[in-house]
N, C-alpha and C positions, 0 to 999 in steps of 0.2 A: 528817288531816295529808297523806294521799296526794293529795288533790285540788289542793293548793297546792304548787307547786314550792319546795322549801327547799334552799338552799345552805348547808351547815354548814361553818364554818371554825374548826377547833380548833388549839390549840398553846400553848406557854408564853408568859409575859409578855415583851414586847419583840420578838417575832418579826415584828411588823408586821400582825397580824390586823386590828386596828381600821382602820388606814389602807386596807388592801386591801379589806376588807368594805364600808367606806363608799363607796369609789370604784366598786366593783362594783355595789352597790345603786343608786347614782346612774345608772350607765350603763344598767342594766336597767330602771329604774323600779320596783324592788322595795322593800319595806319593809326596815328594818334593825334588828337587835337586838344590842345590846352587853350580853351576859349578865353580863359581869364588872362592869358598872356597878351591877347590882342588888345584888351582894354588897358592893361598895364603899359603896353607899347604906345598906345594912343596918349595916355597920360604923360609919358616921357616925351613923346614927340611934341606934345603941346608945350611942354617946358622948353624944348629946344627952339621951337618957333614962336615962343612968347605969346602963346594963345592961352587965355585964362580958362581954368577948368569950369567956369560958369558961362563961357561964351559958346552957347549951343550951336549957333549957325556955323562958326568957324571950326568947331570940333567935328561937326558932321562932314564938312568938306575935307578936313584933314583925315578923318577915318576912311573916307572913300578913296583917297588918293595917296595915302602914306606908303612909302616904299619899305615894306616889311617882308621878311622871308624867314623860313625855319630851315636851318642848315643841318642835315643829318650828321650824326657823329658815329661812334662805334655801336655795335649791336647791343641793344638793351639800354642804351644811354639816351637821355632826352636830347632833342636837337638844340642847337644853338639858335638863339633869337637874334636876327640881324635887322637893324633899323638904319636905313640909308647908308648901307655898307659897313656899319659899325656893330660889332657884337655887343648886345646889351642884355645878355642872359642874366647877369648878376645885378646890374643897376635897376632893372624892372622889379626886382624882388625886395627892394627897400621898403621900409614902413611908409615913407612919404608917398612913393609911387603907388603902393597898394591902396592908400587912402584916396589918392587921385583917381585910381581906376574905379573904385566904388562910386565916386561922385559922377564921373563921366558916363558910367554905365547906366545911370538912372534916367538918361535922356532918350526918349523914343527915337529921335532923329539919329542919334549915334548908333543905337542898336540896329536900326534899319540899314544904315550904311555898312555895317559889318556882317549882316545876315548872309549875303551871297558868298562872301569870303569864307564864312564858317561852313556853309553847306557844300562848298567845293571840295572840302576835305574828304567827303564820302566817296571813296574810290575803291574798286576791287583790290584785295579780297574782302575788305571790311574796314570799319572804323570804330575806335573807342574814343569817345568825346567826353571830356569832363568840363563842368562849368556850373552855371546856376539856372540856366533855362534850356539845356540841351534837350530834355525830354518833353518840356512844355511848349517851347516855341520853335527852336531851331530844327529839331528832328522829331516832330510830334508822332510820326509813324514808326519810330524806332521799335523793333521787336523786343528789345531789352532796355528797361529803364530802372535805374537804381538810384535811390536817394541815400547818400552816405552822410551821416551826421555824427556829432559827438557833443558832449556838454561844453558850454562856453569856457569853464575852468580848465578842462582838459585841452582844449584848443589853444588857450592862452599859454598854458605850460609848454606845449609843443613848440609854439612860436618863440617863446622865451629861450628855450634850449637852442633852437636854430640860430637865433641872433647872438647868443652868448658864444656859440661855437665859431661865429664869424668875427668875434671880438667886439661886438656892439653891446654897449651897456644900456639896458632899458629896464624900466620897472615892470615887474610882473603885474602889479595892480593896475598900472596904466594900460598894459596890453589887454588885460581882462576887460577894462572899461571900453577900449576900442573895439574889442570883439563884440561886446553887447551892442554898442552903437551901430556897428556895421550890420549886425544881424537885424536890428530894427529897421535900418535904412533899406536893406535889401528886401526884407519881407513886406514892407509897406509901400514900396515905390509903385507908381501908377502903371508902369510898363514892365512886363515880365518879372513879377515879384518872385522871390525865392520861396517856392513851395513845391512839395513833391507832386509829380504828375499823378493823376488818379490811378493809373495802372502801374505805378512804380513800386518796387520792393524797397522798403525802408530798412537800412542796416545801421545800427549804432556802433561806432568803433571805440567808444569810451572804455578804457582799460583793457583793450584787446591788442594782441600782437599783430603786426602787419600780415604775417602768414595766415593767421586765423581769419582775418577779415577777407583776405584774398580768396581763401577757400570758400567762404560764404558766397562771395561774388561769383566765383566760378560755378558753384552749384546752381545759382540762378541762371547764369548764361547757358549752361548745359541743358537746363530744363526748357528754356525758351528758344534756343537756337538749334539744339540737337546736333546733327552732323555738320552743320555750317560752322560750328565752333570747334572743330577738331584742331588739336594742337599741331603746330608746324615745326 
Protein backbone atom coordinates (compact mmCIF):
# COMPACT_ATOMS: atom_id res chain seq x y z
CA UNK A 1 0.00 0.00 0.00
CA UNK A 2 2.91 2.34 0.71
CA UNK A 3 4.05 2.50 -2.95
CA UNK A 4 0.71 3.82 -4.19
CA UNK A 5 -0.43 7.21 -2.82
CA UNK A 6 -3.82 6.80 -1.17
CA UNK A 7 -6.10 9.66 -0.18
CA UNK A 8 -8.59 8.38 2.40
CA UNK A 9 -11.74 10.45 2.90
CA UNK A 10 -13.98 9.28 5.72
CA UNK A 11 -17.07 10.71 7.34
CA UNK A 12 -20.80 10.25 7.90
CA UNK A 13 -23.40 9.85 5.17
CA UNK A 14 -24.35 13.12 3.50
CA UNK A 15 -21.16 14.99 4.34
CA UNK A 16 -20.22 15.20 0.66
CA UNK A 17 -17.51 12.53 0.60
CA UNK A 18 -18.57 11.00 -2.70
CA UNK A 19 -18.80 14.27 -4.61
CA UNK A 20 -15.48 15.55 -3.27
CA UNK A 21 -13.68 12.22 -3.77
CA UNK A 22 -14.90 11.87 -7.36
CA UNK A 23 -13.90 15.41 -8.28
CA UNK A 24 -10.51 15.02 -6.61
CA UNK A 25 -9.81 11.69 -8.33
CA UNK A 26 -10.71 13.19 -11.71
CA UNK A 27 -8.40 16.17 -11.17
CA UNK A 28 -5.49 14.00 -10.10
CA UNK A 29 -6.06 11.17 -12.57
CA UNK A 30 -6.32 8.74 -9.62
CA UNK A 31 -8.56 5.71 -9.28
CA UNK A 32 -11.70 6.10 -7.14
CA UNK A 33 -13.23 3.76 -4.58
CA UNK A 34 -16.71 4.27 -3.18
CA UNK A 35 -16.43 1.74 -0.37
CA UNK A 36 -19.98 2.41 0.77
CA UNK A 37 -21.23 1.14 -2.59
CA UNK A 38 -19.87 -2.31 -1.76
CA UNK A 39 -21.97 -2.49 1.40
CA UNK A 40 -25.00 -1.18 -0.46
CA UNK A 41 -24.47 -3.80 -3.18
CA UNK A 42 -24.23 -6.47 -0.51
CA UNK A 43 -27.50 -5.33 1.06
CA UNK A 44 -29.18 -5.47 -2.36
CA UNK A 45 -27.61 -8.84 -3.20
CA UNK A 46 -28.93 -10.18 0.09
CA UNK A 47 -32.43 -9.08 -0.94
CA UNK A 48 -32.01 -10.78 -4.33
CA UNK A 49 -30.85 -14.03 -2.73
CA UNK A 50 -33.31 -13.86 0.17
CA UNK A 51 -30.59 -13.57 2.77
CA UNK A 52 -31.72 -11.75 5.89
CA UNK A 53 -29.68 -8.70 6.88
CA UNK A 54 -29.18 -10.33 10.30
CA UNK A 55 -27.86 -13.61 8.87
CA UNK A 56 -24.17 -12.93 9.50
CA UNK A 57 -22.81 -16.24 8.24
CA UNK A 58 -24.60 -16.13 4.88
CA UNK A 59 -23.86 -12.42 4.47
CA UNK A 60 -20.13 -13.06 4.87
CA UNK A 61 -20.22 -15.81 2.23
CA UNK A 62 -22.19 -13.57 -0.11
CA UNK A 63 -19.76 -10.68 0.45
CA UNK A 64 -16.80 -12.83 -0.48
CA UNK A 65 -18.31 -14.33 -3.62
CA UNK A 66 -20.82 -11.81 -4.99
CA UNK A 67 -20.35 -10.86 -8.64
CA UNK A 68 -19.88 -7.08 -8.52
CA UNK A 69 -18.02 -4.74 -10.84
CA UNK A 70 -17.56 -1.02 -11.35
CA UNK A 71 -17.96 -0.15 -15.03
CA UNK A 72 -16.22 3.08 -16.13
CA UNK A 73 -18.28 5.74 -17.89
CA UNK A 74 -17.25 9.10 -19.30
CA UNK A 75 -14.36 11.15 -17.99
CA UNK A 76 -15.18 12.66 -14.61
CA UNK A 77 -18.35 10.57 -14.21
CA UNK A 78 -18.79 7.99 -11.44
CA UNK A 79 -18.70 4.39 -12.67
CA UNK A 80 -21.80 2.27 -13.03
CA UNK A 81 -22.18 -0.38 -10.34
CA UNK A 82 -22.95 -3.80 -11.82
CA UNK A 83 -24.29 -6.70 -9.74
CA UNK A 84 -24.54 -10.09 -11.43
CA UNK A 85 -24.62 -8.41 -14.83
CA UNK A 86 -27.30 -5.86 -13.87
CA UNK A 87 -26.61 -2.14 -13.50
CA UNK A 88 -27.71 -1.26 -9.97
CA UNK A 89 -26.26 2.25 -9.66
CA UNK A 90 -29.65 3.76 -8.84
CA UNK A 91 -31.29 0.92 -6.82
CA UNK A 92 -28.43 0.82 -4.30
CA UNK A 93 -29.02 4.52 -3.52
CA UNK A 94 -32.52 3.98 -2.14
CA UNK A 95 -33.21 4.77 1.51
CA UNK A 96 -34.08 1.14 2.25
CA UNK A 97 -30.82 -0.22 0.83
CA UNK A 98 -28.85 2.51 2.59
CA UNK A 99 -30.41 1.36 5.86
CA UNK A 100 -29.50 -2.24 5.01
CA UNK A 101 -25.93 -1.25 4.17
CA UNK A 102 -25.49 0.30 7.60
CA UNK A 103 -26.79 -2.88 9.23
CA UNK A 104 -24.64 -5.37 7.32
CA UNK A 105 -21.55 -3.16 7.67
CA UNK A 106 -21.72 -3.56 11.45
CA UNK A 107 -20.65 -7.22 11.26
CA UNK A 108 -16.90 -7.98 11.59
CA UNK A 109 -17.29 -11.04 9.35
CA UNK A 110 -18.70 -8.93 6.53
CA UNK A 111 -16.03 -6.25 6.82
CA UNK A 112 -13.26 -8.86 6.76
CA UNK A 113 -14.77 -10.45 3.66
CA UNK A 114 -14.70 -7.12 1.80
CA UNK A 115 -11.32 -5.89 3.03
CA UNK A 116 -9.19 -7.49 0.28
CA UNK A 117 -11.56 -6.23 -2.41
CA UNK A 118 -11.23 -2.68 -1.14
CA UNK A 119 -7.44 -2.76 -0.88
CA UNK A 120 -7.16 -4.08 -4.44
CA UNK A 121 -8.33 -0.66 -5.68
CA UNK A 122 -4.97 0.86 -4.66
CA UNK A 123 -3.26 0.85 -8.05
CA UNK A 124 -0.89 3.33 -9.74
CA UNK A 125 -0.94 6.24 -10.15
CA UNK A 126 -2.96 6.55 -6.93
CA UNK A 127 -6.33 6.13 -5.24
CA UNK A 128 -8.96 8.36 -3.68
CA UNK A 129 -11.09 6.21 -1.36
CA UNK A 130 -14.18 7.39 0.46
CA UNK A 131 -16.00 5.60 3.22
CA UNK A 132 -16.15 5.28 6.98
CA UNK A 133 -12.98 3.35 7.85
CA UNK A 134 -10.65 4.06 4.93
CA UNK A 135 -8.06 5.83 7.07
CA UNK A 136 -8.53 3.79 10.23
CA UNK A 137 -8.76 0.20 8.92
CA UNK A 138 -8.55 -0.29 5.17
CA UNK A 139 -5.64 2.06 4.41
CA UNK A 140 -4.06 2.86 7.79
CA UNK A 141 -0.79 3.87 6.09
CA UNK A 142 -2.44 6.34 3.70
CA UNK A 143 -0.34 9.53 3.55
CA UNK A 144 -3.48 11.67 3.31
CA UNK A 145 -6.44 11.18 5.64
CA UNK A 146 -9.41 13.51 5.71
CA UNK A 147 -12.52 13.30 7.87
CA UNK A 148 -15.33 15.18 6.15
CA UNK A 149 -18.37 15.93 8.26
CA UNK A 150 -21.45 18.19 8.46
CA UNK A 151 -24.25 18.75 10.95
CA UNK A 152 -27.03 16.11 11.02
CA UNK A 153 -29.56 18.77 10.00
CA UNK A 154 -27.49 19.79 6.99
CA UNK A 155 -27.02 16.21 5.88
CA UNK A 156 -30.74 15.49 6.22
CA UNK A 157 -31.56 18.56 4.12
CA UNK A 158 -29.15 17.45 1.40
CA UNK A 159 -30.61 13.97 1.28
CA UNK A 160 -34.16 15.36 1.27
CA UNK A 161 -33.32 17.51 -1.74
CA UNK A 162 -31.82 14.52 -3.59
CA UNK A 163 -34.88 12.37 -2.99
CA UNK A 164 -37.32 15.13 -3.94
CA UNK A 165 -35.44 15.64 -7.21
CA UNK A 166 -35.91 11.92 -7.90
CA UNK A 167 -39.63 12.25 -7.27
CA UNK A 168 -39.55 10.43 -3.92
CA UNK A 169 -41.73 11.90 -1.21
CA UNK A 170 -40.14 11.65 2.22
CA UNK A 171 -40.43 13.57 5.46
CA UNK A 172 -37.48 15.79 6.34
CA UNK A 173 -38.09 15.07 10.03
CA UNK A 174 -37.97 11.31 9.36
CA UNK A 175 -34.75 11.72 7.41
CA UNK A 176 -33.16 13.71 10.21
CA UNK A 177 -34.08 10.99 12.68
CA UNK A 178 -32.58 8.33 10.40
CA UNK A 179 -29.39 10.35 10.10
CA UNK A 180 -29.04 10.54 13.88
CA UNK A 181 -29.80 6.82 14.27
CA UNK A 182 -27.25 5.87 11.64
CA UNK A 183 -24.64 8.18 13.18
CA UNK A 184 -25.14 6.51 16.55
CA UNK A 185 -25.03 3.02 15.06
CA UNK A 186 -21.91 3.73 12.99
CA UNK A 187 -20.06 5.48 15.81
CA UNK A 188 -20.74 2.84 18.47
CA UNK A 189 -20.39 -0.42 16.51
CA UNK A 190 -17.79 -2.81 17.88
CA UNK A 191 -15.83 -3.11 14.62
CA UNK A 192 -14.40 -0.16 12.67
CA UNK A 193 -16.52 2.53 14.34
CA UNK A 194 -16.93 5.82 12.49
CA UNK A 195 -14.27 8.03 14.04
CA UNK A 196 -11.55 10.25 12.56
CA UNK A 197 -8.13 8.64 12.27
CA UNK A 198 -5.69 10.20 14.78
CA UNK A 199 -3.74 11.81 11.93
CA UNK A 200 -6.78 12.86 9.86
CA UNK A 201 -7.58 16.47 9.01
CA UNK A 202 -11.20 17.21 9.98
CA UNK A 203 -13.16 19.41 7.56
CA UNK A 204 -16.73 20.54 8.29
CA UNK A 205 -18.73 21.12 5.09
CA UNK A 206 -21.78 22.64 6.81
CA UNK A 207 -22.94 25.69 4.89
CA UNK A 208 -20.05 25.50 2.42
CA UNK A 209 -20.18 25.29 -1.37
CA UNK A 210 -18.67 22.18 -2.99
CA UNK A 211 -15.85 24.17 -4.61
CA UNK A 212 -14.88 25.69 -1.27
CA UNK A 213 -14.68 22.28 0.38
CA UNK A 214 -12.74 20.86 -2.57
CA UNK A 215 -10.23 23.68 -2.27
CA UNK A 216 -9.67 22.87 1.42
CA UNK A 217 -9.18 19.20 0.58
CA UNK A 218 -6.75 19.99 -2.24
CA UNK A 219 -4.68 22.15 0.10
CA UNK A 220 -4.34 19.21 2.51
CA UNK A 221 -3.45 16.85 -0.33
CA UNK A 222 -0.82 19.23 -1.73
CA UNK A 223 0.75 19.67 1.71
CA UNK A 224 0.98 15.92 2.34
CA UNK A 225 1.67 14.50 -1.12
CA UNK A 226 3.59 17.31 -2.75
CA UNK A 227 4.65 16.41 -6.30
CA UNK A 228 2.85 13.06 -6.19
CA UNK A 229 -0.44 14.94 -6.35
CA UNK A 230 0.30 16.93 -9.49
CA UNK A 231 -2.80 17.45 -11.59
CA UNK A 232 -3.07 15.43 -14.78
